N, C-alpha and C positions, 0 to 999 in steps of 0.2 A: 764736600765730597765732589769730585769731578767725575762725570759720566762720559764714557767714550762709546758706548753701544747700548741699544735698547732692544731686547728680544721681542718686545711687544709694546705697543703704545698703551695698552690697557693694563700693564703690569702694576702690582702694588708699589707704593712709594713710601718713603719715610716722611715724617711730618705729623702723623697722628690723625689725619683726616681722610684716610681711605685712598682708593686707587687714583693716582695720577692727577688729582686736582691741584697739587703743589709740585713744584720742580723737585727733581731727585736730590738736589743739594740742600733742601730745606732742613733746618735743624732748630729744635726748640731749646732755649737756654733758660737758666733761672730768671725769675721775676718776669716771666712771660715774654721774653725777648725772642723774636723769630728771625733767624738768619737764612738768607738765600744767597748762594754763591759765596758764602763766608762773610757776608756783610749784613749787619743788623738793619732791618727795615725801619726801625724807629730812628736810627742814625741818618738814614737817607731822607726820612721825612723832615728831620731837623735841619739838615744841610741844604736841601733843595726845596723845602716847603711842600705843601699838599694842595690839591691832589698831586700825586706823582706816580708814574708808571715805572716799574722795575722789570727789566728783561734779563733773564739768566742766559748768558752767552753759551755756557757749556751745555745747557739743556737744548738750546736751538741746534747747536752743532751735533749733539748726540742724536737728535731726531732726524737731521739730515742724513747722518750715517746709517741710521736704522732703515731709512727708505732705500738708500743705496744698497745695503745688504739684502733687503727683502726683494728688491727688483734689480738684480745685477745685470740683466740683459735689457734693461729698459732705460729710457731717459726720464729723469725726475725733474720736473719744473716746479719751483716754488711759486704759488699764486700770490702775487704782490698785493692784490686787493685786500688780503687779510691784514697786512701792515707792511709798510716799506719805509726805510730810511737808509741813508748812505752806509751807516755802520752795518746794518743787517744785510744789505746787498753785498757788502764785502765778505761777510761770513758765508753767505750762500754761495758766492763765487769760489771761495777757498775750499768749500766742501764739495765742489764739483757738480752742483745742481744747476739746471737752467732756470729761466725766469719766465713767468707768464704775466703779461701786463695788459691793461685795459685802456690805456690812454697815452697821449704824448707826454703828459706830466710824469707818469710812472716810468715810461721809457727813457726820457731824457735824464731823470735822476739816476737811473741805473747805469746808463752808458757813461755819463759824466763822472760816475764813481769809478769807472774802469771795467764795468761788467761787459764781457764779450757780446756784441749784438747778435752774433750768429747763434748764441744759445738763448735767445729771447724769442718768445712767441707772443704775437699781438692778437687779441680777440675783443669782441664787443658787439652788441646787436646793432649799434648805430655809431659807427666810427666817423668822426668828423674829418673834413679835409685836412685839418692840421695833424690829426692822428696818423693818417695815411702818408702824408708828406714826411713826417718825422720817421715813420717806419722805413720808408724807401730810402730816405737820405742817410739814415744810420745803418741800414743794412740788416734788418731783423731776419732771423732764420726762417720764420713762418708767419704768415698772416692767415688767420682763420676767417674764412668767408661765412657770413651769417645771414645774408639775404641775397636774392637774385641781383638787385641793383648794384651790389658791390663788385660783381664780376667784371662788368665793363669799366667801372670807375677805377678799379685797381689796375686793370690791363692798360687803360689809357695813361694812368699816372706813371707806369713803369717806363714808358717810352719805347721807341722802335728798336733799340739795340739791347734792351735789358731783359731780364727774366726774374720773376719772383716766385719762390716756393709758397704754395698756399695749401690749406686744408679746408675741408667743408664741414661746418657744424651741422650735425644731424640731430633731429629730435626723435628719439627712439620710441616715444609713447610709453614712458615708464614714470610713474609717480613715486618719488622717493625723497625723503628729507624730513627734518624735524618739525617743520611748520609749513603751512600752505604757501607762505610768501618766499620760501627758499627752496621750492621744488621747481626745477627747471627742465626736467626731461619729458614732461607731458605735452600733449599737442595744444593745450589751451593757453600756453604762455608765450612770451615774446621772442624766445631764443631759437635760432636754428631753423632748419627746413625739415618738414615732416617726412618720415618714411611712409606713413599710412596713405597719404594722398598723392604720392608720386613726385612731390616737389623736390625732394632730395635727389632722386634719380635724374630728373630733368636738369637740375643744377650741375650735376656731375658732367653731363653731356655738354653743357654750355662752357664749363671751365675747360674741358678737354679741347674745345674748339678755339681756345685763345692761345696763340703761340707764345705769348709773353708770360703766361702763367703755367707753372708746373705743379700739378696736383699730386701731393705726396701722400695724402691719406685722408681719413675721416676723423672727426672730432665729435665728442659729446660730453655733456656735463649734466648729471642727473639731478643735482640739488646739493644741499648742505646738511650737515649733521646726520649723515646716513650711518647707521650702526649695524646694518644687515648686509652680508655679502651678496645675497641673491640678486638684487637689482643690477649689479655690475655684470653678473653672469648672463642675465637676460640681454643686457646691452651688447655684450660681446657677440652673442648669437645673432642678434638682429643686424649689427653693423657688418659682421662677416658675410651675412646674406647679401647686403648691398654691395660689398666688395666683389662677391661672386657674380652678381648681376652686371657690375661694371666690366669685369673681365669678359663675360659672355657677349655683352652688347658692343664693347669698344676694343676688346683685345688688350686692355690695360690692367696690369696687376699693381694695385696700390701698395706701397711698401711700409706705410705707417698707420697706426691706430691709436688715437688719444682718448682715454677714458675719463679725462678730467679728474676732479678731486671730490670734495664733499665728505671726507672721512671724519666721522663723528668722534668727539672727545667728551669726557665727563666734565660737568661743571660743578656737580655736588657729589659727595661720597655716595656710592651706590648707583650712580647714573651709568647707563650702558655706554660702551665705546666700541668702535670698530677695531677688531684684532688685525693688525697689519700683517702678521705672519700668515694667518689664515687667508686673508684677502689676496695676498700675492700668490700663494700656492694655488688657490682655486681659480683665480683669473688665468694664470698660466696654463693650468690643465684644461680649462674651458676653451681657451684660445687655440691650443694645439688640437683639441678634439674637433672644434668647429671648422678649422681650416682643413683638417684631414678629410672631413666629411664633404667639404666644398671643393676639394682638390686644389687648394691654394697654399702657397708657402706662408709660413707664419710671419706676420708683419712685425716691424719694430714697435714695441709698446711705449706709450708715453703716459705718465700720470702727473697730476697737478695738485699736490697737497698744499694747503695754505694754513688753515686753522690748526691742523694736526702737527705742524712744525712749530708755530709760534704761540698758539693758544695756551698750552700748559706751561710755557716758559715765562709768562707775564703775570705780574701781580699789580693791582691798583691799590694804592694806599690813600686813605681819606682821613680827615680829622672831624670828629663829631663837633657840631656847632650847637645843637639843641636836642633835648629829650622832652617829648610831650606825651602825656598820658590822656587819652580820651576814654569815654565809656566803651568804645569798641576795641581800641588797640593802643599799643605804645609805638610812637614814631621816634626814630632816631635819625635826625637830619645831619647830613654831612656836607662838606664844602665842595663836592662835585655833583655829578648827576647825569642827566640825559645829554648834556653837552659833550661829555667825554665818553659816555657809554649809552647810546640810544637803543641797544638791543632789547632790554626789558620792555621798553615802550613799544618797540616795533613788533617783537615776536613773543612777548611774554616769557622771556628767558628767566630762569631762577638761579641764584647764586648762593654760596655759603660763606659769608664774611666771618672773620674772627677778630676778637680783640687782640692787639699786640702792644708791646711796650711796657706792660705791667701785668702782674699776676692778680687774679681776682678769685677769692674764695666764696663769693656771693652765689646765691641760688640762681638758677637759670630763669630767664623770662622769654616769652615769645614777642618779637618785635618786628616792625617793618622799617627797613632802612630806606630813607628817601633822600632825594637830592635837593638842591637849593633853588631850583628853577620854578618859574611861575606856571606850572602845569600840574594838574592833579595826577597825571600819568607819569610824573617824574619819580618813579620808584625803582630803586636799585636791587633790593632783595626783600621779598615779601615773606612774612611769617617765618622768621629765622630765630635761632636760639642765641641769645647773648647774655652776659652776666647782668644780674638785676641792678648792680651798682654802676652801670654804664653812665657816663656823664660827659658834658662838654669838655673838650680838650683831649679825650681819648682818641686813640688811633684804631682804625679798622682796616684790615687787609682783605682784599677780594681776590681769590685765586682764579686761574684760568682766564686771565685778562689780557693775553697777548695778541688776540686777533679780533678784528671787527669792533674795536673800541675806538682807538685814536684814528684809525683809517676812516671811520664814519663820523668823527667828531665835528662839532660846530662851535661857533662863538655865540650861541644863543644867550640873550641877556647881556651881551658883550662881556662874557666871562671867558678869559683866555684859555686856550687848550693847554693841558698839563705837559710837563717835560717827560722825557724818557731817559732813564738811567740804566746803563748796562752794569751787571755784576759778574765777576769771575775771579776765583782763587783769592778771595779776601779783599779785592779792590773793586772800586766803582768808578765809572766815568760817564759824563753826560753825552748822550747821543743826539737828543733833540731838546733844545731849550724851551722854556715856558713862553707861550705867546703872551705878550704884554699889551697894556692899554696903548702904549706908543705904537706898537705894530698896527693895531686897529685904527688908530687916528691917522697913521700914514696912508692907509688905503682910502680914507674918506677925503676926497679932494675939495670939499666945500661946496658952496652954493653960488 
């Protein structure tokens, strides 16, 4: 089933496992076969090996369109840090979204794919000289200033005859997000300049004094896996307050406001998710009201979804290597792990894997799905329900695997990173090939 629009990112989905943990095209067939994009996951495992990541192109495109529909008067930038490859950059471009990048690597990959640089925004708390050189050379639309030192650095790099549009990342003093390590809007973390201590207002004045920099607006990012609208509304009020103070102190009306992303998705049936339709409606209402109260024109809004675009579109497929029963629990060991998905070890994330490729009438058991790596923390899914006859050779599919898996992957234990296969309308194609031992040997130049 091809999806062209999504009224809400939290809407129920087919597939039998609850709201939006599987792509909308998911279909269960006899003998336990699970199809995504019209392609059987067990066939992909056989043809490409395991572990393998499957990305539903139609789901990605539908989510891009859902954001465009929800925010028709805003600029939607996909957050590339969630996952980026050339094929995905092409889809994002075709769907009319911009791109939010954090490095010269992400930027170069996108531009060499043909992505328009003027629709790209570069941010990061510690941009390297290479990052800034690439941004200026390729002509990115915006650079988000994250620290006072960057102001002079960027102005000097622009040169005497150039001009660069910039935004200022503001820390609005809001703690929001699914885990302490992914909350980025509070004053005690490394990003942005604080509203509370006056550093943000001072940075605005310094940027406005630089003739080579054009300050277009304010930027903030509150965190990740946010499922409540309220933190975004508080951020709007606080940032509009700074925009009013900027007008009063400098006579400058800033035309843009970027609220970042962090929109939460469910990883297991029953998990909360941020309702996109409600989010868009309430942000717009708050922005209009706050600007009216401050006597400001309503700025152009920017939002930066990443996980909410690709997360539910991805599935990781693993093969079971061993089943071990101990006095405390049953361990099901698979051929991947923290090298291709470090999120459970980093944030304690929980998933809901399921058996695919065969039907089982066995009773259910509680098991812990673990990876192959030499770490006790290499756990992919703790205390989950699987058939009691689970055995080596079986295939497990892990939904909601399209974001912050491969983008954070490593070659720990010299295990190569998995491939990415796109599916759509009954066909599949390779987007990213498997990393091989030859790849790793080529990087090691010897002694």
